C-alpha positions in Angstrom: 57.6 -13.5 -61.9 58.2 -12.0 -58.7 60.7 -12.8 -56.5 59.7 -12.5 -52.5 61.9 -12.7 -49.7 60.7 -13.8 -46.2 62.5 -13.0 -42.7 61.1 -13.9 -39.3 62.0 -13.2 -35.8 65.2 -11.0 -36.3 64.8 -9.3 -32.6 66.9 -6.2 -33.1 68.4 -5.7 -29.4 72.1 -5.1 -28.4 72.2 -8.4 -26.3 70.1 -10.5 -28.9 70.7 -9.1 -32.8 72.9 -6.3 -32.9 72.0 -3.9 -35.6 75.1 -4.4 -37.7 74.1 -8.1 -38.2 70.4 -6.4 -39.9 72.2 -4.1 -41.7 74.3 -7.8 -42.9 71.3 -9.1 -43.4 69.1 -6.3 -45.7 72.7 -5.6 -47.6 72.0 -9.8 -48.5 68.3 -9.1 -49.2 69.2 -6.2 -51.5 71.7 -7.5 -53.4 68.9 -10.3 -54.5 67.0 -7.3 -55.6 63.3 -9.0 -54.4 60.2 -7.4 -55.6 58.2 -8.3 -52.1 60.1 -8.6 -48.9 58.0 -10.3 -45.8 58.6 -9.3 -42.6 57.8 -11.9 -39.9 57.3 -11.0 -36.4 59.1 -10.2 -33.5 61.1 -7.7 -35.5 62.7 -5.6 -32.7 62.4 -5.6 -28.9 60.5 -2.3 -27.9 59.2 0.1 -30.6 62.7 1.8 -31.0 64.3 -1.3 -31.7 61.3 -1.6 -34.2 61.5 1.4 -35.5 65.5 0.9 -36.3 65.2 -2.3 -37.6 62.7 -1.0 -40.4 64.9 1.9 -41.1 67.7 0.2 -41.5 66.0 -2.6 -43.5 64.1 0.0 -46.3 67.4 2.8 -46.0 69.5 -0.5 -47.9 66.3 -1.7 -49.9 63.8 1.4 -50.2 62.2 0.5 -53.7 61.1 -3.2 -52.3 57.6 -3.7 -51.3 57.4 -4.4 -47.9 54.8 -6.0 -45.9 55.1 -6.7 -41.6 53.3 -9.1 -39.8 54.0 -8.2 -35.6 54.8 -11.0 -33.2 54.5 -11.1 -30.0 57.8 -9.8 -28.7 56.3 -6.6 -31.1 53.1 -6.5 -29.1 53.8 -7.1 -25.9 51.5 -5.5 -23.5 54.9 -3.6 -21.9 55.4 0.2 -21.0 56.6 1.6 -24.3 55.8 -1.1 -26.9 52.6 -0.4 -28.0 52.9 3.3 -28.5 55.6 5.9 -28.5 55.0 9.0 -25.5 
């Protein structure tokens, strides 16, 4: 049987959820040795924070399959949110 873990609304941002909390969460997830990690929307505030959050999660548990679903904060139409210049 496969183990699936889901996260939602991590909102990586220094004033919301700082990176050390994402690292602690990722370490807890890795300890459970999931086969699949589903990352629900609102991963980070802005492209750089989304990328950082995904990098942290992947660095702690690189062998786990992952799937992401973007949330409204991930797709907000503001400068720098959708594309990186």
